N, C-alpha and C positions, 0 to 999 in steps of 0.2 A: 578459315571459318571458325567463329567463336563457338565453343561447346555450349550446349544448352544449360540453363540454370546459371547460378552465379552467386556472388556475395554482395550484390547491390541491395541496399535497404537496411533493415534492422534485424535484431536477434531472431525473431521467430521466422523470418524469411530465409534464414540460412546465411546471413551476412554478418561479417565481423563488425561489431560496433566500434565507433571511432574513439571510445573513451579509454581504451587501453594504452596508456602512454608508457614509453620505455624508460627504464631506469639505467640504461646504458651498462648493464651487467653488474650492478652493485648488489650483492646478496646481503640480506640482513639489514639494509638501510631502512629506517623507520618510514612507513608509508604516510601519505598526506591525509588519507581518509580511510576509515575502517568500516564504512557502511556496508560494503559488499562482502566483508569477511565474516559475517555473523553466521550463526547456526542456520538461519533461514536459507542460506545459499548452499547448504550441503547437498540438497537434491540436484542442484545445478551441476555440482562437481561429479556426482554419481552418474548423471545423465551423460556428461561429457566423457567420463571414463568408459562407459559402455560403448559409446560411439567410437572412441579411439581404439578400443580393443577390436571391434568389428572391422574397422578400416585396416588395421594391421593384419588380422588373422584371415579375413574373408576377401580382402581386396576391394571392399566397398568404397564408393566415392563419397567423400565427406559431405559435400554440399547436398547431395540427394538424401543421404542417410540422416543428416542433421535436420533437414526439412521434415522428413517423415517422422522422425523421433520426437521432435518438438511439438508436432501436431497432436501426438498421442499423450503428451504430458500435461499436467495442470500447472506448469511453472508460470510464475508471474512474468511480466514483460522484462523486469530487471534480471530475474534469474535466467530467463531464456537468453538474454543478452550475454550474461556471464558464461553460460554453457557454450554459446557460440564462440565467444572470445577464446575460451579454453581449448576448444576443438581446433579451430583454425590456427591459433597461436602455437599450440603444441606441435601441430604438423609442420607449420611454417618454420619453426625454430628447432626442428627435430635433431639436426646434426649437432648444433651447439649444445642442446640439452644432453644428448647422449655423450658428447665429449666431456662435459663437466661431470656427469653422473659416473662415468667410468673411473674418474679419479677418486670417487668416494665409496663405490660399491666394490668390496674386496674381490669378488669373483667376476666382476663385470656385469653390466646390466643385461647382456645377451642371454645369460643363464637364468634370469629371473622369470617367473611366470608372467605371461603377457599382461594380466591385470595389474600386477605389482609394478612392472616396468612402466606402464602407462600412467599409473597413479603417481609415481615419482616424477615422470615427465611433466604432467600437468601441474603438479605442486611446485616443481622448480621453475616452471614458466611463470607462475604467479610471483614467486620470490624475485626472479631476475627482471621481469618485464612489466609487471603491473603495479604502478604506484598506488592505486586506490585500494589495494588489498594488503592489510598488515601481514608481515611475514609470519608472525606467530599464529595468526588465524589460518593461514595456508597450511602450516605444519600441523596444527591441532586437528583440522578437518581431515587431513591425509591420514593421521593416526586413527581417528575415529572410523574412517572407511576401512582401513586395514584391519582393525579389530572386528568390524562387522562382517567382512568378507573372508578373513583369514584366521590366523591364530596369534597368540601372544608373541611368538618368535618373529613373525612377519611384521607386526605392528611395531615391535621393538627395533627391528632393522630399519623400517621406514623412518621412525622417529630419530634414530641415530644418524642416518644419512643426511636427513634434512637439517638437523641441528648442527652437524658438521659443516654443511653448506653455509648456514647463517654465520658461523664463526670465521669462515674463510675470507670474507671481504669481497673485493671486486673479482668477478668472474666473467668470462673464462680467462685463465692464466695461460698464455701462449708461449711456447719455447721460442728462443731467439733464432733458431736455425731453420725456421719455416721459410718457404718461398713466398713471395707476395700472393700468389694464387692460393696457396694453402692457408695463409692467414685470412684471406677474404672468404674462402670456403667455410672455415670453422667459425669465424666471427659473425658472418651473415647467413650461415646455414644453407649453403647451396652445394650441389655435387661438384667435385673438383673438375670433372671433365667440362661441365657447363661454364665454370669460371674461366678455365683455360681458353675455351672457344670464344667467349665474349671478349676476353682480354686480347686475343689475336685479332678479332674483328674490329673492336672499338677502342682498345687501349685499356690499361689497368684502371685508370680513374673512372671511366665510364662503366667498366665491368663492375667495379665496386658500387657505384651509384645505382646500377641496375639491381644488384642483389639487395641493397638497402631498401630501395623503393618497393621491391617485391614483398618485403616483410611488413609494409605499412598497410593499414586498413584501406580498402578501396573507397573512393568517393561514391556517393549515390547521385546519379545524374539521370535526367529525363529529357526526351526529345518532344518538343511541342508540335502538335498537329496543327499546322498553320491553315489548314482548310476549315478549321473550327474556331480557332482563337489565336490571337497574336501572342508572341513571347512576353511582351510587356504586360498584357492583360492578365495572363496566367501567373506571371511573377508577382504582380500586385495582389492577386487573390491569395497566393501562398504566403506572402508577407502579412496580409491581413489575418490569415489563419494562425499566425504565430510561428511559422516555419522560418528557419535560417536558410534563405534561398538567395542565389546570385546568378547572374548571367554567365554562361560558359565562356571562357576565353578561347576555347578551341573551336566551337561550332556556333554559328549564329542561330541555330535551332535548339540549343541546349540550355538547361538550367541545372545548376549544382545545388543539392539540398543536403544540409547537415542535420542529423538527428531527426529526420522526418519519418522514421519508421518505414514500413514496407509500403512504398508508394503505389504498388499494384493493388492495394486494398482500398484506395481512395476513390471518391466519386469522380475525380478528374480522370482517373484511369478508366473506370467503368463507362464514363460518358464519352470516351475517345479523345479527350483533350491532350493526353500525353501517352508516351510509351517509355518504359524503362530501358535505357540504352547507354552504353559507355560513350564518353565524349569522342574518343578516337574513332569508334565505329560509325559515328554520325558523319564523319568526313567522307565515307565511301560513296554514299548516294550523291553527295554534293559533287564528288569528282566525276561520277557518271554524267551528271548534268542533264538529266532527261527533260524534255520539253513537252508541253501538252500536245497530244495527238501522235506521239511517237510510238513505235513498237519496240519493247524492251524485253530482253531475256535475262532472267536471274537464274544462273545455272545450278547453284547449290544454296538454296534460299532459306532453309529453316534456321531459326524459328520464325523468320519473316520480318525482322526489324528493318532490314535494308530495303526489301521489296516495298514495305509500307511507306518508308521514307520517300522512295522514288515516286510512289503513287501520290503522296502529298505534294511533292515538288511539281508533278505534272497536273496538279489541281484535279485529279481523278479523271483526266481526259486522255484517252489513248488506250494502250494495251500493254500489260505486263504479264509475261508468262513466268511464274515462280515455280521452279522445279526443285524437288528433293528426292533422293534415292528411296526414302522410307515413307510409305503412305501415311503413317500416323503423324509424321512430322509435316507432311504436306497439309494435313488437316489443321495443324497449329497455325500455318500461314493463313489459311482461309478464315480461321477464327479471328486472327489479328485484323485482317482486312475488314471483316464484318464489324468488329468492335470500333474500328476507326472510320466506318462509313465509306469505305473505298470499294467501288464497283469495277474498277479497271483491272483488278488483279485476278487472273485465272491461275489455278494451281494444277500441277501434275506431278507424277511420281515415276521417275525412271532413272537409270544410270546416266549421269551427265555425259558420259562417253558416247551415248546413243542419241543425244540430241541432234547431232549432225545428220542422222538418218530420219529424225522425226520432222524436221522443218526444212524448207527450201533453202538452198544456199543464198547468201546475201539478202536475208529477209528481215533483219533487225537493224534498227537505227542505233541502238545501244545494247551492249552486253556487259553484264557483271559476272565475273568469275571470282567469287569469294571462296577461295579454294580450301579444301581440307588441308590441315596443317598440323604441325606439332603442338601448337597452342602455347608456346613458351612466352608469348606476350601477355598472357592472362594468369600468370602464376600468382599474382596478388589475390585474385579471386578464387583460384583453385590451386592451393599449395601442394596438393597431392601430385600435381603434374611433374614437379621437379624431381620427385622420387620415383616416379613411374617411367619416365622417359630415359632412353639410352641414345648414344650418338648415332647408332644405326637406324633409329626411327626417323631421324631427319633425312637421311639419304633415301630411305624407301619412299617417304611421302613426297620428296622432291621429284622423283621419277614420275609419280602419278600426276603431280601438278603440271609438269611439262606436257604430259600426254593430254590432259584435259584442255590446256590452253591451246595446243595445236588443233585439237578436235573441234572446239567451238568457234575458233577464229574464222572459219569459212562461212559462218552464218551472219557475219557482219557486212552491212552494206558499204560500198565505197564512200569514203568521207565520214563513216560512222566511228564511234568511240567504243573501245573495249577497255574496261577497268579490271585489273587483276589485283586482288587484295588478300592479305592473310593477317591473322592475329598472332604472328610470331616475329621474333627478332633474328632468326637464322637466315643469313644471306644465301645459303645453299637453297633455301626455299623461296627466296625473294629475288634479289638482283641477279643471281646466277640463272634462275629460270627465265627471267626477262631477257637477259643477254643472249641466252641460247635461242630463244624464240625470235628475237630481232635478227640474229645472225642467219637463221634459216628462212626468214620471211621478209625479204626486201620490200614487199608491198605494204609494210607497216612501219610506222615511225613513232617515237615517243612524244607525247604531248603533256607530260606530267608538269613540267616547269613553266607552262603557260597558263595553268589552271589557277582559279581563285584560291583553292585550298592551299597550294604551295605559297602563294603570295602572302597568305595569312600566317603560316607556320614557319616560313623561311627565317633562318636565324636561330631557330630552336630545333626543329626537326632536321634530320640528316638527309642529304642527297645521296641515296644509296643506288649506285648505278643509274638506271633510268627511272627510278621511283623515289618516293620519300619514305623515310623510316622514322617513326615515332618510337622512342624508348620510354619505359615506364616512369623514369624520373623527369621527363620533359615537362609534362603537365599534370602528373599524378593520375594519368589515365592509362589505358592498356597500351602495350606495345603493338604497333600496327605498321604494315607495309602497304603502300598504295602506288600502283603504276598505271598511268593513263596512256593507252595506245590508240593511235588513229590509223585507219585504213586509208591508204592513198587513193586518189581518184584515178 
């Protein structure tokens, strides 16, 4: 289940703008454009610094804190975009930045004050990864902020460290005795345990590609509400409005928009023509394949995107029970349904493990279990995740997933379809859960590879056990697992 919020859209929506192009680790290389490096952007850097300190010191979530902070500032759209890029980029590249800085800070960056440490991080991020910001501008602004917030000694140290970085040339410099996994971890800024796990599951090449893809800005994509407008008609309207929009290659219901700002603030969103949703996530409702008149259960439904998509596919004819553990999240689902003009969706709030006591056995034609998961498929949108998660988190959530799947399976009618999905890449949460379930339930069989979804992504997505696995590098979308199970007659 994808965590609420995200990085879709433009700066003020808490999303990383696509304009930050990598310089492949070359420190001090002249930038192509200096527009964003002027004094006017200083407030953007200070806003980013405040957010980074709170994320580190208070454990705040960057996307939520960024959204609330930018709403309180008077930053221009350009400066809000820069602040957003600096926050997400500094968090995403944290391990690489710290590795480099430790080579230039005599006592190591761990002993610095949090605001000084994060000032160096966001400044180095600009030098190493943002072509559009001149290196001298990044250094000058860092020194100005250090003078404002500290004393002459601190500003001198900041100036000395960053000037040394500029003289160093290409960074990071890696020792030759590193293992392949260690090299990937430092170069692409991912925890070593994560790199090792992905290398074991997918091979070194795919593991490195996953890490590299996770550091790229996410695409902005929307799902078209076909009960109101066709994809072709909405795409034409977007192009006429001057947006850079194209049909999704992943989903027949999706449109990818570049540089379109926060699409949730448009009249198309308000009028129910579209929903903001990742392309991989759009495949889930299609895999469920609900038909008009069916009874459908969405077990863990918030914030409601997949429930709404199923309602659209059913042409608003039938019944969808969209459940979530938290009442305030269930209200989000109801709000989505109302915005999209869908009356077939009823919402409820209970522990999904209790749904088997709430409804009669074999009472649904379709069931979707978009299970709570580690979320490691959405690192590109939420870079905090890779620093918060530990290996044991995967094992603990996998046990819950297996329990949930077993519990709700009895609510499916014979001949019905149950779709299990996660927004993670960990096979302990994906193919292993499905293999255990099928081993314990001979009355179910896999139907994944007969679906239209598989026919479309076959050759790109992986066949992982009895399900399909999308990795972040496949289409530039979220990592997602989808398994389609059928109850035998």
